C-alpha positions as a LaTeX table, in Angstrom:
\begin{tabular}{lrrr}
\hline
Residue & $x$ (\AA) & $y$ (\AA) & $z$ (\AA) \\
\hline
Met1 & 71.16 & 134.33 & 77.49 \\
Ala2 & 69.21 & 131.47 & 79.03 \\
Arg3 & 70.32 & 129.20 & 76.24 \\
Gly4 & 74.00 & 129.89 & 76.91 \\
Trp5 & 73.51 & 129.19 & 80.61 \\
Glu6 & 71.77 & 125.89 & 79.80 \\
Ser7 & 74.64 & 124.79 & 77.52 \\
Lys8 & 77.17 & 125.47 & 80.22 \\
Ser9 & 75.12 & 123.52 & 82.72 \\
Val10 & 74.92 & 120.49 & 80.40 \\
Glu11 & 78.64 & 120.74 & 79.67 \\
Ser12 & 79.53 & 120.84 & 83.37 \\
Gln13 & 77.22 & 117.90 & 84.06 \\
Gln14 & 78.95 & 115.89 & 81.33 \\
His15 & 82.35 & 116.70 & 82.80 \\
Glu16 & 81.17 & 115.69 & 86.26 \\
Glu17 & 79.74 & 112.43 & 84.95 \\
Phe18 & 82.96 & 111.63 & 83.10 \\
Gly19 & 84.97 & 112.34 & 86.25 \\
Glu20 & 82.74 & 110.04 & 88.30 \\
Thr21 & 83.16 & 107.26 & 85.72 \\
Arg22 & 86.93 & 107.58 & 85.82 \\
Arg23 & 86.99 & 107.58 & 89.62 \\
Gly24 & 84.72 & 104.54 & 89.68 \\
Ala25 & 87.07 & 102.62 & 87.39 \\
Ala26 & 90.07 & 103.65 & 89.49 \\
Gly27 & 88.26 & 102.47 & 92.62 \\
Glu28 & 87.56 & 99.11 & 91.01 \\
Asp29 & 91.22 & 98.76 & 90.04 \\
Ala30 & 92.30 & 99.59 & 93.58 \\
Glu31 & 89.83 & 97.09 & 95.04 \\
Arg32 & 91.08 & 94.42 & 92.64 \\
Ala33 & 94.70 & 95.13 & 93.63 \\
Arg34 & 93.80 & 94.89 & 97.33 \\
Lys35 & 92.02 & 91.59 & 96.76 \\
Arg36 & 94.98 & 90.20 & 94.79 \\
Glu37 & 97.41 & 91.25 & 97.52 \\
Ser38 & 95.24 & 89.66 & 100.19 \\
Leu39 & 94.99 & 86.40 & 98.25 \\
Glu40 & 98.74 & 86.35 & 97.63 \\
Leu41 & 99.47 & 86.91 & 101.33 \\
Ser42 & 97.10 & 84.11 & 102.28 \\
Arg43 & 98.70 & 81.83 & 99.73 \\
Arg44 & 102.22 & 82.49 & 101.08 \\
Arg45 & 101.06 & 81.87 & 104.65 \\
Ile46 & 99.39 & 78.58 & 103.75 \\
Ala47 & 102.39 & 77.45 & 101.68 \\
Arg48 & 104.67 & 78.06 & 104.70 \\
Glu49 & 102.26 & 76.22 & 106.96 \\
Leu50 & 102.16 & 73.32 & 104.50 \\
Glu51 & 105.95 & 72.97 & 104.72 \\
Thr52 & 105.73 & 72.20 & 108.44 \\
Ala53 & 102.43 & 70.30 & 108.58 \\
Lys54 & 102.77 & 66.77 & 109.95 \\
Ser55 & 99.23 & 65.43 & 109.82 \\
Ala56 & 98.02 & 64.05 & 106.49 \\
Val57 & 94.57 & 65.51 & 107.10 \\
His58 & 96.00 & 68.94 & 107.84 \\
Arg59 & 98.24 & 68.75 & 104.75 \\
Ala60 & 95.25 & 67.83 & 102.58 \\
Ala61 & 93.26 & 70.76 & 103.94 \\
Leu62 & 96.13 & 73.13 & 103.26 \\
Gln63 & 96.55 & 71.78 & 99.72 \\
Asn64 & 92.83 & 72.31 & 99.10 \\
Ala65 & 93.16 & 75.86 & 100.40 \\
Leu66 & 96.09 & 76.48 & 98.06 \\
Ala67 & 94.11 & 75.15 & 95.11 \\
His68 & 91.20 & 77.43 & 96.01 \\
Leu69 & 93.46 & 80.48 & 96.32 \\
Asp70 & 95.15 & 79.66 & 93.01 \\
Gly71 & 91.73 & 79.53 & 91.38 \\
Glu72 & 90.74 & 82.89 & 92.85 \\
Leu73 & 94.02 & 84.44 & 91.69 \\
Ala74 & 93.47 & 83.02 & 88.19 \\
Lys75 & 90.01 & 84.64 & 88.08 \\
Leu76 & 91.60 & 88.01 & 88.83 \\
Gly77 & 94.01 & 87.53 & 85.96 \\
\hline
\end{tabular}
């Protein structure tokens, strides 16, 4: 009887571990989606700001920011 109880315990632990792994992967996907959305929103804001920027220095800073955001988005895939 003890052996049967032990098997069930191991089986339930394996199921719990598998569930945690799946939830961890889902959490990573959600975090990645949130990061992508944040970067895309920042990129749109900076692109709009660049359209109205008058100063050459300000325009250059905004273009650098866009390049940085594009690089971060490319890393996310």
